[in-house]
C-alpha positions in Angstrom: 4.2 11.1 -20.9 2.8 10.5 -17.4 1.1 7.2 -18.3 4.3 6.1 -20.0 6.3 7.1 -16.9 4.0 5.1 -14.7 4.1 2.1 -17.0 7.9 2.0 -17.2 8.3 2.7 -13.5 6.1 -0.3 -12.7 7.9 -2.5 -15.2 11.3 -1.4 -13.9 10.4 -2.0 -10.2 8.8 -5.3 -11.0 12.0 -6.5 -12.6 14.8 -5.1 -10.4 13.0 -3.8 -7.2 15.1 -1.4 -5.1 18.6 -2.8 -4.8 19.8 -3.4 -1.3 23.2 -1.8 -2.0 21.5 1.4 -3.0 19.4 1.4 0.1 22.6 1.0 2.3 24.3 3.7 0.4 21.7 6.5 0.2 18.5 5.1 1.8 15.2 5.4 0.1 12.9 8.3 -0.8 10.4 7.1 1.8 13.1 7.2 4.5 14.0 10.8 3.4 10.3 11.8 3.6 10.0 10.0 7.0 12.9 12.1 8.4 11.1 15.3 7.4 7.9 14.1 9.0 9.7 13.3 12.2 11.3 16.8 12.3 7.9 18.4 11.8 6.3 16.1 14.4 9.0 16.9 17.0 9.0 20.6 16.4 5.2 21.3 16.1 3.4 18.5 17.9 3.9 19.6 21.5 2.2 18.0 24.5 1.5 21.3 26.2 -0.6 22.5 23.2 -4.4 21.9 23.1 -6.2 19.6 20.7 -7.3 22.4 18.4 -3.8 23.9 18.1 -2.2 20.5 17.5 -4.8 19.8 14.8 -4.0 23.1 13.1 -0.3 22.5 13.3 -0.9 19.1 11.7 -2.6 20.7 8.8 0.4 23.2 8.5 2.8 20.3 8.7 1.0 18.5 5.8 1.1 21.6 3.7 4.8 22.1 4.3 5.5 18.4 3.6 3.6 18.5 0.3 5.1 21.8 -0.8 8.7 20.6 -0.3 8.1 17.2 -1.9 6.2 18.5 -4.9 8.7 21.4 -5.5 11.6 18.9 -5.3 9.8 16.5 -7.7 9.0 19.3 -10.2 12.6 20.6 -10.0 13.9 17.0 -10.7 11.6 16.6 -13.7 12.7 19.9 -15.2 16.4 19.2 -14.5 16.4 15.7 -16.1 14.4 17.0 -19.1 17.6 18.9 -20.1 19.6 15.7 -20.4 19.5 13.3 -23.5 19.0 10.3 -21.2 16.9 12.3 -18.7 13.7 10.4 -19.2 15.5 7.1 -18.4 16.8 8.6 -15.1 13.3 9.9 -14.4 11.9 6.4 -14.8 14.5 5.0 -12.4 13.5 7.6 -9.8 9.8 7.0 -10.3 10.4 3.2 -9.9 11.3 3.8 -6.3 7.6 4.7 -5.6 5.7 1.5 -6.2 6.7 -1.5 -4.1 5.7 -4.6 -6.0 8.8 -6.7 -5.4 9.3 -5.9 -1.7 5.6 -6.5 -0.9 5.7 -9.9 -2.5 9.0 -10.7 -0.7 7.7 -9.8 2.7 4.4 -11.7 2.3 6.0 -14.8 0.8 8.4 -14.8 3.8 5.5 -15.5 6.1 4.6 -18.6 4.0 8.2 -19.7 4.0 8.5 -19.2 7.8 5.3 -21.2 8.5 6.5 -24.1 6.3 10.0 -24.2 7.7 9.7 -23.1 11.3 6.0 -23.5 12.3 3.8 -21.0 14.1 6.4 -19.1 16.1 8.4 -18.4 12.9 5.3 -17.4 11.1 4.4 -15.0 13.9 7.8 -13.4 13.8 7.6 -13.0 10.0 4.1 -11.5 10.0 5.0 -9.1 12.7 7.3 -7.4 10.2 4.3 -6.3 8.0 1.3 -5.9 10.4 0.8 -4.0 13.6 -1.4 -6.5 15.4 -0.2 -8.5 18.4 1.6 -11.5 17.0 1.4 -13.5 20.2 -2.4 -13.6 19.9 -2.3 -15.2 16.4 -2.8 -18.8 15.7 -1.8 -20.2 12.3 -5.0 -19.2 10.4 -4.8 -15.7 11.9 -1.2 -15.4 10.8 -2.2 -16.3 7.3 -5.2 -13.9 7.3 -2.9 -11.1 8.5 -0.4 -11.8 5.7 -3.1 -12.0 3.0 -4.8 -8.8 4.3 -1.5 -7.0 4.2 -1.0 -8.2 0.7 -4.4 -7.0 -0.4 -4.3 -3.6 1.3 -0.7 -2.8 0.4 -1.2 -3.8 -3.2 -3.7 -1.0 -3.2 -1.8 1.7 -1.4 1.8 0.5 -2.1 1.5 -0.4 -5.8 -1.7 0.8 -7.5 -2.0 4.2 -5.8 1.5 5.4 -6.5 1.2 4.2 -10.1 -2.2 5.9 -10.4 -0.8 9.3 -9.2 2.3 8.9 -11.3 0.0 8.5 -14.3 -2.1 11.5 -13.3 0.6 13.9 -12.1 3.9 12.6 -13.1 6.8 12.4 -10.6 5.2 15.2 -8.5 1.9 13.3 -8.3 3.5 10.0 -7.3 5.9 11.7 -4.8 3.1 13.7 -3.2 1.0 10.5 -2.8 3.9 8.7 -1.2 4.5 11.7 1.2 0.9 11.6 2.4 0.8 7.9 2.7 4.1 7.9 4.7 2.7 10.6 6.9 -0.5 8.6 7.5 1.6 5.5 8.5 3.7 7.6 10.9 1.4 10.1 12.5 -2.1 9.1 11.3 -3.0 7.1 14.4 -5.7 7.6 17.0 -3.2 7.8 19.8 -3.0 10.4 22.5 0.0 12.0 20.7 -1.2 11.9 17.1 -5.0 11.9 17.1 -5.0 15.7 16.6 -1.7 16.3 14.8 -2.1 13.4 12.4 -5.8 14.1 11.6 -5.1 16.0 8.4 -2.7 13.3 7.1 -5.1 10.5 7.9 -8.1 12.1 6.3 -6.2 13.2 3.2 -4.7 9.7 2.8 -8.3 8.3 2.9 -9.3 10.7 0.1 -6.4 10.2 -2.3 -6.6 6.4 -1.9 -10.2 6.3 -3.0 -9.6 5.7 -6.7 -6.8 3.1 -6.2 -8.7 1.0 -3.7 -11.6 0.7 -6.2 -9.2 -0.1 -9.0 -7.4 -2.7 -6.9 -10.7 -4.4 -6.1 -11.5 -4.5 -9.9 -8.0 -5.8 -10.7 -8.5 -8.7 -8.2 -11.8 -9.5 -9.7 -10.3 -9.5 -13.2 -7.4 -11.6 -12.1 -9.8 -14.1 -10.6 -11.0 -14.8 -14.1 -7.5 -15.9 -15.1 -6.5 -17.8 -12.0 -7.5 -21.4 -11.5 -9.6 -22.1 -8.3 -10.4 -18.4 -8.0 -13.9 -17.0 -8.4 -14.6 -13.6 -10.0 -18.3 -13.8 -9.2 -17.7 -14.5 -5.5 -15.2 -11.6 -5.5 -17.9 -9.3 -6.8 -20.4 -10.6 -4.3 -18.0 -10.0 -1.4 -17.2 -6.5 -2.6 -20.8 -5.6 -2.9 -21.7 -7.1 0.5 -18.7 -6.4 2.7 -16.4 -3.6 1.4 -18.4 -0.8 2.9 -18.4 -2.4 6.3 -14.6 -2.3 6.7 -13.3 0.1 9.4 -11.3 1.8 6.6 -13.1 3.6 3.7 -10.6 2.0 1.3 -9.1 -1.3 2.6 -12.4 -3.1 2.4 -12.4 -3.0 -1.4 -9.2 -5.0 -2.1 -9.6 -7.2 1.0 -13.2 -8.2 0.2 -12.3 -8.8 -3.4 -9.3 -11.0 -2.4 -11.4 -12.9 0.2 -14.2 -13.6 -2.2 -11.9 -14.6 -5.0 -10.1 -17.1 -2.9 -13.1 -18.3 -0.9 -11.7 -17.3 2.5 -12.5 -14.8 5.2 -10.3 -11.8 6.0 -10.3 -9.1 8.6 -12.5 -9.8 11.6 -11.6 -9.2 15.3 -7.9 -8.6 16.0 -5.8 -7.3 18.9 -3.6 -4.1 18.7 -1.4 -3.3 21.7 -3.5 -5.5 23.9 -6.8 -3.9 22.8 -9.3 -6.1 21.0 -10.8 -4.5 17.9 -14.2 -5.9 16.9 -14.2 -5.8 13.1 -16.4 -7.5 10.5 -15.1 -10.3 8.4 -14.7 -9.8 4.7 -15.8 -12.8 2.7 -17.8 -15.8 3.7 -15.1 -18.5 3.3 -13.0 -20.5 5.7 -11.6 -18.9 8.8 -10.1 -21.8 10.7 -8.3 -23.9 8.1 -6.0 -21.3 6.4 -2.4 -22.3 5.9 0.7 -21.3 4.0 -0.8 -22.6 0.7 -3.5 -20.0 1.0 -0.8 -17.2 1.2 0.7 -18.6 -2.0 -2.7 -18.6 -3.7 -3.1 -15.0 -2.7 0.3 -14.2 -4.0 -0.6 -15.8 -7.4 -3.7 -13.7 -7.6 -1.8 -10.6 -6.8 0.9 -11.3 -9.4 -1.8 -11.7 -12.1 -3.5 -8.5 -10.9 -0.1 -6.7 -11.0 0.4 -7.9 -14.5 -3.0 -6.5 -15.5 -2.1 -3.2 -13.9 1.1 -2.9 -15.8 -0.7 -3.9 -19.0 -3.4 -1.3 -18.3 -0.9 1.5 -18.1 1.0 0.2 -21.1 -2.2 0.3 -23.2 -3.1 3.7 -21.8 0.3 5.1 -22.8 0.0 3.5 -26.3 -3.5 4.9 -26.8 -2.4 8.4 -25.8 0.6 8.3 -28.1 -1.8 7.6 -31.1 -3.9 10.7 -30.5 
């Protein structure tokens, strides 16, 4: 049932996304989780506590977060199992976890902005999806940032929630989303969160391991089906570059995307005025990227997404025959 749930959740979110009117009415599960994380952060992450105590409290906060989220998800599964149409309702809830449609929308908005409004519009659009300093970006850097965001978020915003839905049902998918949200909110090496967010950041690295490798494989497979993309170069880039990324996971989808499209991703970038010296993924062009390259990346990601949906569909069918 879990593989079927993941398959139908992906298919549903791919078609309808998360309607804006529902978001305005009740918010989104990620915003609910975010409020809980904010409460825990405010209550337990105190400036007058030492590093060790804040680190321990961060571990406790993660345990509390996961306990509440998993218990709620299990209760929801059990409650809807009692209704004749309960599985359909469960699919609709599970469809809030992957973010295929919104990811595509935000990345495509960068290409549209560059085409319609030039560099300043592109900087404004890309600042909505990346944390680096937009004023430091020229047009190729804007495009790299958008494509990197697409590759990395395809892994942790689409493949990972689907993977954990398939492994653990709604509880597995919701638990993953809780950890990933905690990592994005408190998993930073800042003075406030280096200790308190340590557990969230390390656990997020761990549970993203399978999805990052699967995402790289999906981009390689998609490159076999997309004109002007190279699966062999994607494989070469993953083998050569993925392990050199600052993240233990982001290098796999980024290197695969870079190699497949014949471009270079990652590299040095500025966050909050601080320059980060990072290695490039891929050996392709760095200076000549434009909006058309963002659209090529989106095409590759759409094909990879279709392969992901098909993979879960075949898995659910195979299990049903056993």
